[in-house]
VEXZA-739834 format. One record per residue (C-alpha): residue in three letters; x, z, y; residue number from 1. Coordinates in Angstrom, 3 decimals, decimal comma. Each point is the difference from the previous one (the first is absolute). Layout:
> ALA/X/Z/Y/NUM $
...
This chain:
> UNK/194,931/93,145/31,686/1 $
> UNK/0,979/2,921/2,158/2 $
> UNK/-0,901/3,393/-1,259/3 $
> UNK/-0,456/1,965/3,145/4 $
> UNK/0,042/3,678/0,283/5 $
> UNK/-2,749/2,040/1,983/6 $
> UNK/2,448/2,352/1,997/7 $
> UNK/2,873/-0,390/2,253/8 $
> UNK/3,487/0,635/-0,926/9 $
> UNK/0,477/2,546/2,681/10 $
> UNK/-1,659/2,467/-2,217/11 $
> UNK/2,948/-0,454/-2,527/12 $
> UNK/2,868/-0,423/2,483/13 $
> UNK/-0,760/2,966/2,574/14 $
> UNK/0,301/2,584/-2,506/15 $
> UNK/3,039/-1,465/-1,490/16 $
> UNK/1,497/-0,232/3,306/17 $
> UNK/-0,998/3,852/0,693/18 $
> UNK/1,890/1,062/-3,073/19 $
> UNK/3,082/-2,076/0,781/20 $
> UNK/-0,141/1,630/3,586/21 $
> UNK/-0,052/3,342/-1,420/22 $
> UNK/2,857/-0,746/-2,441/23 $
> UNK/2,152/-1,675/2,633/24 $
> UNK/-0,233/3,292/2,384/25 $
> UNK/0,168/2,534/-2,865/26 $
> UNK/3,454/-1,389/-0,939/27 $
> UNK/1,241/2,147/2,881/28 $
> UNK/-1,705/3,127/-1,167/29 $
> UNK/1,740/-0,468/-3,409/30 $
> UNK/3,452/-0,942/1,561/31 $
> UNK/-0,134/3,350/2,032/32 $
> UNK/-0,959/1,963/-3,337/33 $
> UNK/3,154/-1,907/-1,508/34 $
> UNK/-2,158/-1,772/-2,537/35 $
> UNK/1,062/-3,502/1,114/36 $
> UNK/2,798/-1,772/1,628/37 $
> UNK/0,070/-0,741/3,646/38 $
> UNK/-3,028/-2,582/0,239/39 $
> UNK/1,244/-1,784/3,386/40 $
> UNK/0,023/-3,313/-1,758/41 $
> UNK/-2,973/0,312/-2,273/42 $
> UNK/-2,332/1,561/2,050/43 $
> UNK/-0,507/-3,088/2,753/44 $
> UNK/-0,442/-2,237/-2,678/45 $
> UNK/-2,912/1,998/-1,783/46 $
> UNK/-1,518/0,480/3,389/47 $
> UNK/0,162/-3,868/0,825/48 $
> UNK/-0,152/-1,481/-3,464/49 $
> UNK/-2,445/2,648/-1,342/50 $
> UNK/-2,028/1,763/2,528/51 $
> UNK/-0,334/-2,677/2,913/52 $
> UNK/-0,096/-2,952/-2,579/53 $
> UNK/-2,780/1,526/-1,913/54 $
> UNK/-1,972/0,283/3,051/55 $
> UNK/0,833/-3,243/1,271/56 $
> UNK/-1,016/-1,449/-3,534/57 $
> UNK/-3,477/1,782/0,354/58 $
> UNK/-0,307/-1,466/3,620/59 $
> UNK/0,686/-3,711/-0,674/60 $
> UNK/-1,903/-0,082/-3,280/61 $
> UNK/-2,939/1,047/1,815/62 $
> UNK/0,467/-1,657/3,021/63 $
> UNK/1,496/-3,554/-0,842/64 $
> UNK/-3,268/-1,064/-2,010/65 $
> UNK/-2,341/1,263/3,144/66 $
> UNK/2,024/-1,779/2,649/67 $
> UNK/0,323/-3,071/-1,913/68 $
> UNK/-3,593/-0,117/-1,261/69 $
> UNK/1,503/-0,486/-3,476/70 $
> UNK/-0,760/1,781/-3,276/71 $
> UNK/0,439/3,701/-0,773/72 $
> UNK/2,619/1,484/-2,407/73 $
> UNK/-0,153/-1,203/-3,769/74 $
> UNK/0,464/1,790/-3,183/75 $
> UNK/3,414/-1,601/-0,085/76 $
> UNK/0,711/1,406/3,557/77 $
> UNK/-0,944/3,132/-1,179/78 $
> UNK/2,137/-0,063/-3,154/79 $
> UNK/3,055/-1,041/1,893/80 $
> UNK/-0,569/2,779/2,620/81 $
> UNK/-0,091/2,587/-2,824/82 $
> UNK/3,012/-1,328/-1,660/83 $
> UNK/2,407/-0,640/3,041/84 $
> UNK/-0,972/3,530/1,477/85 $
> UNK/0,612/1,565/-3,380/86 $
> UNK/3,500/-1,559/-0,121/87 $
> UNK/0,695/1,556/3,412/88 $
> UNK/-0,863/3,514/-1,344/89 $
> UNK/1,967/-0,794/-3,218/90 $
> UNK/2,948/-1,378/1,649/91 $
> UNK/0,484/3,570/1,870/92 $
> UNK/0,946/1,403/-3,414/93 $
> UNK/3,234/-1,802/0,038/94 $
> UNK/3,109/0,897/2,092/95 $
> UNK/0,963/-3,521/0,937/96 $
> UNK/-2,066/-1,100/2,966/97 $
> UNK/0,080/-3,566/-1,061/98 $
> UNK/-2,849/0,679/-2,516/99 $
> UNK/-2,186/1,051/3,049/100 $
> UNK/1,163/-2,851/2,140/101 $
> UNK/-1,108/-2,565/-2,847/102 $
> UNK/-3,465/1,902/-0,050/103 $
> UNK/-0,384/-0,216/3,809/104 $
> UNK/1,015/-3,897/-0,232/105 $
> UNK/-2,629/-0,502/-2,564/106 $
> UNK/-2,594/1,595/2,138/107 $
> UNK/0,950/-2,142/3,118/108 $
> UNK/-0,315/-3,143/-2,342/109 $
> UNK/-3,416/1,039/-0,889/110 $
> UNK/-1,149/0,521/3,475/111 $
> UNK/1,486/-3,349/1,181/112 $
> UNK/-1,948/-1,404/-3,053/113 $
> UNK/-3,335/1,629/0,664/114 $
> UNK/0,222/-0,544/3,949/115 $
> UNK/1,259/-3,855/-0,759/116 $
> UNK/-2,932/-0,585/-2,312/117 $
> UNK/-2,370/1,326/2,499/118 $
> UNK/1,299/-1,886/2,778/119 $
> UNK/0,203/-3,134/-2,056/120 $
> UNK/-3,596/0,157/-0,942/121 $
> UNK/-1,146/1,192/3,543/122 $
> UNK/-3,403/-0,936/1,607/123 $
> UNK/1,166/1,451/3,336/124 $
> UNK/3,142/0,485/1,516/125 $
> UNK/1,126/3,540/0,483/126 $
> UNK/1,446/1,338/3,560/127 $
> UNK/3,083/-1,699/1,043/128 $
> UNK/1,866/3,473/0,303/129 $
> UNK/-0,226/-0,143/-3,827/130 $
> UNK/3,045/-2,379/0,168/131 $
> UNK/1,976/3,450/-0,040/132 $
> UNK/-1,334/0,627/-3,379/133 $
> UNK/2,011/-3,073/-1,214/134 $
> UNK/3,275/1,179/1,372/135 $
> UNK/-0,797/3,432/-1,363/136 $
> UNK/-0,335/-1,368/-3,545/137 $
> UNK/3,246/-2,029/0,623/138 $
> UNK/1,747/3,044/1,084/139 $
> UNK/-0,956/1,938/-2,797/140 $
> UNK/0,857/-2,591/-2,667/141 $
> UNK/3,261/-1,027/1,719/142 $
> UNK/1,069/3,568/0,737/143 $
> UNK/-0,449/1,246/-3,586/144 $
> UNK/1,560/-3,153/-1,409/145 $
> UNK/3,148/0,830/2,173/146 $
> UNK/0,277/3,615/-0,986/147 $
> UNK/-0,504/-0,977/-3,688/148 $
> UNK/2,682/-2,572/-0,031/149 $
> UNK/2,325/1,976/2,311/150 $
> UNK/0,397/-2,848/2,663/151 $
> UNK/-0,503/0,881/3,564/152 $
> UNK/-0,867/3,468/-0,544/153 $
> UNK/-0,480/1,089/3,516/154 $
> UNK/-2,411/-2,770/0,678/155 $
> UNK/-1,724/0,764/-3,178/156 $
> UNK/-0,715/3,425/1,047/157 $
> UNK/-1,159/-0,798/3,415/158 $
> UNK/-2,452/-2,571/-1,417/159 $
> UNK/-1,205/2,482/-2,622/160 $
> UNK/0,049/3,124/1,728/161 $
> UNK/-1,099/-1,328/3,562/162 $
> UNK/-0,997/-3,589/0,156/163 $
> UNK/-2,765/-0,468/-2,404/164 $
> UNK/-1,941/3,222/1,104/165 $
> UNK/0,355/-0,631/3,729/166 $
> UNK/-0,937/-3,712/-0,452/167 $
> UNK/-3,245/1,106/-1,890/168 $
> UNK/-0,481/2,622/2,495/169 $
> UNK/-0,017/-2,491/2,981/170 $
> UNK/-1,881/-2,457/-1,597/171 $
> UNK/-2,980/2,022/-1,421/172 $
> UNK/0,611/2,526/2,691/173 $
> UNK/-0,647/-2,465/2,826/174 $
> UNK/-3,495/-0,835/-1,421/175 $
> UNK/-0,834/3,511/-1,145/176 $
> UNK/1,547/2,585/2,606/177 $
> UNK/-1,888/-1,321/3,077/178 $
> UNK/-3,287/0,049/-1,888/179 $
> UNK/0,702/3,573/-1,325/180 $
> UNK/0,789/1,178/3,517/181 $
> UNK/-2,915/-1,628/1,623/182 $
> UNK/2,038/-2,584/1,857/183 $
> UNK/-0,700/-3,713/0,112/184 $
> UNK/1,669/-2,024/-2,850/185 $
> UNK/2,292/-2,528/1,648/186 $
> UNK/0,040/-3,753/-1,568/187 $
> UNK/3,459/-1,632/0,218/188 $
> UNK/0,894/-3,564/-0,342/189 $
> UNK/1,663/-0,671/-3,354/190 $
> UNK/3,172/-1,552/1,904/191 $
> UNK/0,466/3,352/1,612/192 $
> UNK/-0,427/2,183/-3,035/193 $
> UNK/2,223/-2,276/-1,957/194 $
> UNK/2,757/0,111/2,579/195 $
> UNK/0,176/3,858/0,286/196 $
> UNK/-0,214/0,317/-3,720/197 $
> UNK/3,016/-2,152/-0,610/198 $
> UNK/1,947/1,706/3,005/199 $
> UNK/-1,269/3,566/-1,666/200 $
> UNK/1,396/-1,311/-3,574/201 $
> UNK/3,230/-1,314/1,554/202 $
> UNK/0,760/3,355/1,628/203 $
> UNK/1,032/1,494/-3,320/204 $
> UNK/2,563/-2,954/-0,553/205 $
> UNK/1,217/0,394/3,537/206 $
> UNK/0,516/3,919/-0,650/207 $
> UNK/1,939/-0,604/-3,120/208 $
> UNK/1,960/-3,145/0,736/209 $
> UNK/0,416/0,108/3,806/210 $
> UNK/-0,639/3,264/1,904/211 $
> UNK/-1,714/3,211/-1,444/212 $
> UNK/-1,101/0,874/3,590/213 $
> UNK/-1,362/-3,451/0,863/214 $
> UNK/-2,135/-0,357/-3,128/215 $
> UNK/-1,290/3,498/0,194/216 $
> UNK/-0,904/-0,090/3,759/217 $
> UNK/-1,517/-3,441/-0,378/218 $
> UNK/-2,124/0,965/-2,918/219 $
> UNK/-1,163/3,368/2,083/220 $
> UNK/-0,893/-2,181/2,902/221 $
> UNK/-2,200/-2,076/-2,035/222 $
> UNK/-1,633/3,096/-1,459/223 $
> UNK/-0,596/1,518/3,373/224 $
> UNK/-1,397/-3,352/1,339/225 $
> UNK/-2,437/-0,429/-2,924/226 $
> UNK/-0,982/3,582/0,339/227 $
> UNK/-1,193/-0,500/3,566/228 $
> UNK/-1,378/-3,606/-0,095/229 $
> UNK/-1,672/0,044/-3,197/230 $
> UNK/-0,405/3,666/-1,043/231 $
> UNK/-0,937/1,200/3,804/232 $
> UNK/1,767/3,346/-0,833/233 $
> UNK/0,539/0,275/3,841/234 $
> UNK/-3,558/1,000/0,274/235 $
> UNK/-1,371/3,165/-1,371/236 $
> UNK/-2,316/-0,487/-3,346/237 $
> UNK/-3,450/-0,871/1,290/238 $
> UNK/-1,294/1,694/-3,226/239 $
> UNK/0,122/3,538/0,020/240 $
> UNK/0,741/0,664/-3,578/241 $
> UNK/2,930/1,878/-1,893/242 $
> UNK/0,765/-3,318/-1,614/243 $
> UNK/0,286/-1,894/2,872/244 $
> UNK/2,325/2,621/1,713/245 $
> UNK/1,966/-0,005/-3,062/246 $
> UNK/0,539/-3,825/0,001/247 $
> UNK/0,712/0,064/3,622/248 $
> UNK/2,797/2,731/-0,425/249 $
> UNK/1,370/-1,735/-2,932/250 $
> UNK/0,234/-3,304/2,123/251 $
> UNK/1,941/1,700/2,722/252 $
> UNK/2,306/1,538/-2,631/253 $
> UNK/0,750/-3,153/-1,506/254 $
> UNK/0,901/-1,297/3,608/255 $
> UNK/1,961/2,948/1,059/256 $
> UNK/1,892/0,282/-3,194/257 $
> UNK/1,028/-3,458/-0,061/258 $
> UNK/1,233/0,063/3,643/259 $
> UNK/1,702/3,160/-0,404/260 $
> UNK/1,718/-1,030/-3,214/261 $
> UNK/1,539/-3,208/1,859/262 $
> UNK/0,835/1,767/3,232/263 $
> UNK/1,697/3,018/-1,837/264 $
> UNK/1,759/-1,319/-3,028/265 $
> UNK/1,721/3,372/-0,694/266 $
> UNK/-3,463/1,427/-0,766/267 $
> UNK/-1,540/-3,210/-1,504/268 $
> UNK/-0,938/1,425/-3,303/269 $
> UNK/-1,593/3,202/1,199/270 $
> UNK/-2,065/-1,828/2,659/271 $
> UNK/-0,792/-2,637/-2,497/272 $
> UNK/-2,210/2,604/-1,717/273 $
> UNK/-2,366/0,048/2,964/274 $
> UNK/-0,639/-3,480/-1,089/275 $
> UNK/-0,276/0,792/-3,688/276 $
> UNK/-1,526/3,572/0,050/277 $
> UNK/-2,416/0,177/2,922/278 $
> UNK/-0,037/-3,757/0,502/279 $
> UNK/-0,492/-2,078/-3,204/280 $
> UNK/-1,073/2,678/-2,328/281 $
> UNK/-2,672/1,355/2,373/282 $
> UNK/-1,188/-3,428/1,095/283 $
> UNK/-0,302/-0,988/-3,821/284 $
> UNK/-2,311/2,970/-0,491/285 $
> UNK/-2,241/-0,412/3,065/286 $
> UNK/-0,603/-3,531/-1,136/287 $
> UNK/-0,586/1,196/-3,449/288 $
> UNK/-2,442/2,284/1,325/289 $
> UNK/-2,065/-2,515/1,371/290 $
> UNK/0,294/-2,318/-3,199/291 $
> UNK/-1,078/2,875/-2,346/292 $
> UNK/-3,008/1,110/2,284/293 $
> UNK/-1,353/-3,480/0,762/294 $
> UNK/0,430/-1,681/-3,264/295 $
> UNK/-1,209/3,082/-1,617/296 $
> UNK/-3,076/0,109/2,252/297 $
> UNK/0,750/3,624/0,770/298 $
> UNK/-0,670/2,115/3,074/299 $
> UNK/2,028/-1,960/2,810/300 $
> UNK/-0,258/3,166/2,181/301 $
> UNK/2,814/1,680/-1,849/302 $
> UNK/2,322/-2,200/2,006/303 $
> UNK/-1,441/2,140/2,852/304 $
> UNK/-0,593/3,491/-1,317/305 $
> UNK/2,154/0,439/-3,159/306 $
> UNK/2,244/3,229/0,335/307 $
> UNK/2,262/-0,891/-2,927/308 $
> UNK/0,658/-3,364/1,778/309 $
> UNK/0,885/1,818/3,168/310 $
> UNK/2,188/2,395/-1,886/311 $
> UNK/1,755/-2,777/-1,800/312 $
> UNK/0,889/-1,777/3,363/313 $
> UNK/1,174/3,101/1,451/314 $
> UNK/2,494/0,520/-2,972/315 $
> UNK/1,155/-3,534/-0,066/316 $
> UNK/1,026/0,277/3,516/317 $
> UNK/1,699/3,336/-0,596/318 $
> UNK/1,772/-1,387/-2,940/319 $
> UNK/1,397/-2,856/1,829/320 $
> UNK/1,251/2,325/2,871/321 $
> UNK/1,598/2,349/-2,825/322 $
> UNK/1,801/-3,033/-1,342/323 $
> UNK/1,122/-1,457/3,306/324 $
> UNK/1,379/3,622/0,786/325 $
> UNK/2,219/0,039/-2,996/326 $
> UNK/2,421/-2,376/1,836/327 $
> UNK/0,539/2,285/2,921/328 $
> UNK/0,470/3,212/-1,956/329 $
> UNK/2,556/-1,222/-2,863/330 $
> UNK/0,629/3,589/-1,043/331 $
> UNK/-3,666/0,343/-1,483/332 $
> UNK/-0,220/-3,638/-0,973/333 $
> UNK/-1,176/0,237/-3,507/334 $
> UNK/-2,550/2,921/1,052/335 $
> UNK/-1,525/-2,447/2,542/336 $
> UNK/-0,135/-2,598/-2,678/337 $
> UNK/-1,826/2,433/-2,237/338 $
> UNK/-2,220/1,323/2,609/339 $
> UNK/-1,167/-3,406/0,933/340 $
> UNK/-0,426/-1,024/-3,361/341 $
> UNK/-2,458/3,052/-0,649/342 $
> UNK/-1,885/-0,537/2,977/343 $
> UNK/-0,455/-3,783/-0,568/344 $
> UNK/-1,116/0,557/-3,635/345 $
> UNK/-2,607/2,620/1,368/346 $
> UNK/-1,360/-2,529/2,454/347 $
> UNK/-0,268/-2,517/-3,078/348 $
> UNK/-1,670/2,741/-1,998/349 $
> UNK/-2,809/0,554/2,621/350 $
> UNK/-0,472/-3,894/0,266/351 $
> UNK/-0,277/-0,356/-3,570/352 $
> UNK/-2,337/3,093/-0,234/353 $
> UNK/-2,396/-1,709/2,611/354 $
> UNK/0,068/-3,427/-0,926/355 $
> UNK/1,317/-0,797/-3,558/356 $
> UNK/-3,095/1,058/-1,645/357 $
> UNK/-1,863/-2,536/2,150/358 $
> UNK/2,250/-2,616/-1,309/359 $
> UNK/-1,523/0,172/-3,453/360 $
> UNK/-3,697/-0,639/0,694/361 $
> UNK/-2,246/-1,904/2,313/362 $
> UNK/-2,872/2,028/1,678/363 $
> UNK/-3,281/-1,557/-0,398/364 $
């Protein structure tokens, strides 16, 4: 008999993701003070495999039971969540990144097991756009295996640092983003979604084995098409809320950053920070805002009137601009990185100040 728990696992995963995000950005502050070596390789792995993966884990373990009309998390799910997430933090104590990648791989395998069980025992089918979740899990597992084994490292990095999170965003976002912006949610045919998902997943292989420009541009065009036809970002938000505007700006950052990185490869790494900073990270926290308030039965008007949320959005945008500008002012490169990290941490702190307490309890 399954031993069910009475709370959603986002209450555990979101605070862990917040801590990981703080540490991943704080490395740049420590580097500027000469306390650590250049964190250029470690920083993206912590942000993708720590910060974003913990939030993704919170989303999936909360949404999968509801969208499949199956059973909620069990005591076993909770124990595994605590064990694998603890391993993420413990692995950061070692200098070799292989330990962190092994911990990330275990987290992906747990998510695949969790989602797979709910889908197998489903009483209703989830939205067809959630097919992208399967490709996201595949990307995360395959990418980390390639990095751990040292095989096709370039492909492994693309699958881990780009493919998995973008797949989740395109899939889950196609259901949540238009709803949170006040637009109509479009229902797509399963053949259409499957074809688009396969082309999107294939773009990473095209980028590595055929043409970097072709693969990157193909992927950017898919993101643009989904943003227009599924997310409806060509329309202004119909909900006049700070959270809706933050979400809308993050979607545009994702589109502009992806296209810019494809069109201007010399500035690729800098323009991609529009995708990562004001795109993925802000989008993640805007959705986490809704999850924290709605599932905790808190005052939903905080999405509209929270000054902490407004200030956090402003800081995330400013941090993205500071990081992108580093590529255009090489003489002040490291200063821009430090400044961007400080601003982003300030935004993360403000979001946490307003919403982390609401994660830990449900209002009656």
